[in-house]
N, C-alpha and C positions, 0 to 999 in steps of 0.2 A: 511227422514226429510229434510225440506227446509233449504237451507243454509242461515244463518243470516249474515255472513260476506261477503262483496263484495271483489273480488280479482283482483289484477293485476298479470298476469303471465309474469315473467321475463325470457327470453330465452337466454341462453348462450351456443354457440358452442365452442368446445375445440379440439385443435390439439396439438401435443406434445410439440412445443416450448413454448406454452402459459400456460402450466399447472402450472408453478411456480408462476403465478400471481393470481391464483384463490382465495387465502387467502385474498388478497387485495380487489378483486371484492366482495367477500362475506362480508367483514367488511364494505364496503360502502353500501351494501344492508341491512345488519343487523342494521346499524345506521340510517336508514330512519325513520322519525317520520310520521306515517301514520294517515290520518284523521280518526275520529271516525267511526267505522263500516267497516273499510278497513284493508286488510292485503295483503301480497304478497306471491306467490309461486315462487320458483326458479327451472326452468327446465334446467338442465345442460346436454348437449348432447355431448358425444365424437364422433368426426368425424372418426369413425373406431371402431374396436372391439379388441383393444390391452390392455384393462385394465388400461387406463391412469388415470381413476378417482378413482381407488382403494386407499383408505386411503388419499385422497386429499380433501374430503369434510367433514365439521363438522357434528355432530349429531344434526340435526335440522329437525323436521318433515315437515317443509315447503319446503324442498329440494327433488326433484325427479330427479335422475340420469338416463341416458339412453345411449345406444350405437346403432350403426348401421353400415352398410357397408360404407366405405369412399366415399364421393362424394363432399366434399368441404363444406364450411360454410352455404351455402343456403340449401343444402340437410339436413345438421344436424339441422338447425333451423326448417325446415318444418317437419322433423320427431318429434322434440320436441313439435311442435304445436299440434300434435295429443293428447298430455297429458294436454293441456292447459285448465284450468277451469275458468280463469278469463274473465271478460267482456272486459278488456283491455289487450293488449299484449305489453310488453316493451322489447326492445333489449338491451343487455349488453354484449359486447364482453369480453372474458376471461381476457384480458390484460388491460381493462379499469376500471374506478371507477365512480360510481354515486357521485354527490355532495350532501351535506345535503339538504333535502327538494325536491329533484328532482321528486320523485314519487308523492308527494302531489301536486306539481305544475301541473304535467301532469293530475292527477285526477281532479283538479279544472278546468283546461281548457276544458276537455272533458265533465264534468258534467254540467258546466255553459254554454256551447255552444253546444247544441244538434245537430246543423247543421254541425259541423266539424267532420271529420273522423279520424284525426291524429294530433299529435303534434310533434314538434322538439324543440330543445333548443340550446342556445349558447354552444360552445365547447371550452375548454381550452386544448391546447396541453400540456401534461405532459412530460417534457424534461428529459433526463438521469440524469442531475444534480439536479433534484427535483423542478426546477422552472417551471412556466407555461407561456404560451403565447397564446393570443387570435387572432381572425381574425378581420380585420377592415371593412369588408363588410357585416356584419350581417344585415338582414332586421329589421325593427322596431318591437317591441313587439306587438303582436296581430295577428288578423286573416291573413291568406295567401290565396288570391283568387285562385280559381280553375284554373289550367293551368299556374300559375305564375312560378312554379318551372321548368316546361318543357321549357318555353320561355327563362328563365335565362340560363338554362343548355345548350340550343342550341346556345345562343348568346355568351357564355363564355367558349368555348373550352371544353364542356362537364364537367363543374364544377358546381355543384348545389349550390344554395345560402344558403341552410341549410344542416346540416350534417345527413346523414341517420343512423349513429351510435347512434343517440339520439331518434329515432322513438318510439313513443307510439301510438298504433292504436287500434281502435275498433276491437274486435276479429271477428265479423261478416264480416267486410270489408276485413280483412286480409284473411279470408277463401275464400271469394268471388273472391279475386284476385289470389287464388291458392298458397298462401304463398310466399316464396322467389323464385326468378328466378333460374332455373337450369343452373347456370353459374359458372365458376371457380373463378370468382371475379365480383365485381360490382352488385351482386345479391341484395344488399340492396338499391343501387341507383335505380335499376330497380323497386323495390317495392315502393320506395318513389315516383317516377315519375308516376307510374301507379295509385297510390292513389291520386296523385295531379290532374290527369285529371278526376277523379271520384267525388271527394269532395273537399271542402275547408279544409284548415289545419290551424294550429296555431303555431306561433313562440314564444317561451318563452325566453325573453332577458337575464334573470338571468342564469349564467352557470349551466348546468345540467350534464355535463360529463367532466371527466379528460381523455383525449384521449392519451394513452401512446405512445411515440415515442421511439422505441428501435430497435436494429439490426435485431431481429427475426420477426418484424411486417410484416404481409403478404403484405400489400399495399406498403411496402418499398422495396420489392424485384424487381429485374430487370424484371422478367417474368410478373409482374403486368402491365408494360407499353410496352410489346412486341408489335410492331406495328400491325401485322396482327390480333392477338387475340383481342387487344384493339379495333381496328376498328370493328370487328365482334360483340364484346360485346355492343358497343355504338349503332351499327346499329339495333340490335334486341331489345335493351331497347327502342330506339326511335320508331321502328316499332310497338311494342306492345302498346306504349302510343297513337300513332295516331290511331291504330285500335280500342282501347277502346274509344277514343274520338269520332270516327266516329259512333260506335255503340250507344254511348250515345246520340249523335245528332239525330240519327235516331229513338230514343226512344225505342231501343231494350233493353237498361239497364234503370233501374229506376234512375231518377235524384235525387241525394241526396241533 
């Protein structure tokens, strides 16, 4: 039977320190007001096979849990992608929360602008005391020209102008890029920048994510900024972006 409901596949990787925040992530997802004819599926993927998800997820038929050999968040996300049925794929980390209307805004941007391949949105840091804090260098609401993210990232000490934790991407584009990079960290930045050199994107100025700041956060660990590994991650992210751009310029890849 032909599917009548259009889907957004929301992918969430889970490792043990973040399991306790899954209930908040789910509540933010369950509270989304979807446009007519749309729904979501939640693909929750344990980064490992230790049974972390047992009794952690509500009884909701839209949830599909999975496990796999540990390989970091990029590997977990890509394994979950194998189960994605939606035409759009949205990222949501286990310790973060969507803001009201976030999915509807992503859907509107992608359906109203068929030439764009991905969206991001403004992020509010969710601090331990419950307050939030934004960033004062967000781009304006609207389209992001192809290559703009890479240029900014290179000029600003490898900091992107938009947050990869808010990505919503056309599934076909995500598959063509091979999912997330096989890196211990920055795999989402690598995906963002690869998508940026292939297609235009879109920035939604209304906050779409509460990005939790807490001691167990992976990006807050000392290992995340260890110089040798950080240099290697940035180098391969950059090299892939330039290789994709070169292939696109040579018309080996279709110009989206």
